[in-house]
C-alpha positions in Angstrom: -18.5 3.7 12.5 -19.0 2.4 9.1 -16.6 1.8 6.2 -16.6 5.6 5.3 -15.8 6.9 8.2 -13.0 5.0 8.8 -11.7 5.5 5.4 -12.4 9.5 6.3 -10.1 9.3 9.7 -7.7 7.5 7.6 -7.5 9.9 5.5 -7.2 12.8 7.8 -4.3 10.7 9.6 -2.3 10.8 6.5 -3.1 14.0 5.4 -1.6 15.2 9.0 1.6 12.5 8.7 2.1 14.0 5.3 2.7 17.5 6.5 4.9 16.2 9.0 7.3 15.0 6.6 6.7 18.3 4.4 7.7 19.8 8.1 10.7 17.3 8.4 11.8 17.7 5.0 11.8 21.1 4.8 13.7 21.9 8.5 16.6 19.6 7.2 17.9 22.5 5.2 21.2 21.9 3.6 22.6 18.5 5.0 25.4 18.2 3.1 28.4 19.9 0.9 28.0 18.1 -2.5 30.3 18.5 -5.5 28.6 19.2 -8.6 26.4 16.6 -10.1 29.3 15.4 -12.6 30.5 13.6 -9.4 27.2 11.2 -9.2 27.3 7.8 -9.7 25.2 6.1 -11.7 22.3 5.8 -9.5 22.2 9.8 -9.8 23.6 9.5 -5.8 26.4 11.8 -4.6 29.8 9.1 -5.1 31.1 8.7 -1.0 34.3 11.0 -1.7 32.2 13.9 -2.7 30.1 13.9 0.1 31.0 16.5 2.9 31.3 16.0 6.8 28.0 14.9 8.2 27.6 16.4 11.7 25.8 15.3 14.7 23.2 17.6 13.9 22.8 16.6 10.4 22.5 13.0 11.4 19.9 13.4 13.7 17.6 15.6 11.1 18.9 12.6 8.7 17.2 10.0 11.7 14.2 12.2 11.8 13.8 12.2 8.2 13.7 8.4 7.9 11.5 7.9 11.1 8.6 10.5 9.2 9.3 8.4 5.9 9.0 5.0 7.6 5.8 6.4 9.8 4.0 7.8 6.4 4.5 3.8 5.0 3.1 2.4 8.1 0.1 5.1 7.5 -0.2 3.9 4.0 -0.3 0.3 4.9 -4.1 1.4 6.6 -5.2 2.4 3.3 -3.8 -0.3 1.1 -2.7 -3.9 1.6 1.1 -3.4 2.5 2.4 -6.6 0.7 1.6 -4.6 -2.6 4.3 -2.0 -1.6 6.3 -4.3 0.9 9.9 -3.4 1.2 10.8 -5.2 4.4 14.7 -5.3 4.4 14.7 -1.5 3.6 12.4 -1.0 6.4 14.6 -2.8 8.6 17.7 -0.9 7.4 16.0 2.1 7.7 14.8 1.5 11.3 18.5 0.4 12.3 19.9 3.6 11.0 17.8 5.9 13.2 18.4 3.5 16.0 22.0 3.5 15.6 21.5 7.4 15.4 19.1 7.4 18.7 21.8 5.3 20.0 18.7 2.7 21.2 19.4 -1.2 20.9 17.2 -2.9 18.2 16.0 -6.7 19.3 15.3 -9.2 16.6 11.3 -8.6 17.6 11.5 -5.3 17.3 13.4 -5.1 14.0 10.2 -7.8 13.0 8.0 -5.1 14.0 9.6 -1.9 11.8 9.6 -4.2 9.0 6.0 -4.4 8.4 5.2 -7.6 7.5 4.8 -11.3 9.2 7.2 -12.3 11.9 8.5 -15.1 9.8 8.7 -13.1 6.8 10.9 -10.5 9.0 12.7 -13.4 10.2 13.5 -14.4 6.6 14.8 -10.8 5.1 16.9 -10.9 8.4 19.0 -13.6 7.5 19.2 -12.2 3.9 20.4 -9.2 5.8 23.0 -11.1 7.6 24.1 -13.2 5.3 24.7 -9.9 2.9 26.5 -8.9 5.7 24.5 -5.3 5.9 23.9 -6.0 9.1 25.4 -7.9 12.5 23.6 -10.0 15.3 25.2 -9.6 18.6 24.1 -11.2 21.7 22.8 -9.6 24.8 26.0 -10.7 27.7 24.2 -10.8 30.5 21.2 -12.5 29.0 22.0 -15.4 26.7 18.4 -15.2 25.3 18.5 -11.9 23.8 19.8 -10.7 20.4 20.3 -7.3 19.2 20.9 -6.3 15.9 23.1 -3.4 14.3 24.0 -2.3 11.1 27.4 -3.7 9.7 30.5 -2.3 8.0 29.7 1.0 6.0 25.8 0.1 5.8 25.2 2.8 8.2 27.0 5.4 5.7 25.1 3.9 2.8 21.7 4.7 4.1 22.9 8.0 5.2 23.9 9.2 1.6 20.2 7.6 0.7 18.2 10.1 3.1 20.2 12.7 2.4 20.2 12.6 -1.2 16.4 12.0 -0.7 15.8 14.4 1.7 17.9 17.3 0.9 
């Protein structure tokens, strides 16, 4: 296979993934009830106190949107050098958010893969997220060699606010 064929296949796959993202976003529908825009913070995201109740169904749709977004980002890495668009910490937070909704444990190794960067770089970002108290490391009670990561405190709700604002 020559380079042109490979590029064309990547573009076809990106087009397919783009359609999936558009479909996921259009299926999300109204996720929350928001007060008027005057109640938004300086970032344009709604303040916590104006976001309505988020149901399990809404949370599952938000997780699907986040997963489609992450998948599209990984597909982009096939076209451009990933280090040009690196947001390893954000990708880790999004993956942990989705995994929390799907009730899946995330090992440190899995978080490194989700980051889209080299393992040593991912470990540095995980360390920064731990230091910032945005994530928590918990050890496997049955296997002392294993450790898992979860979102800390209100990190999940903050990530969720971003997802719901970006994929309404």
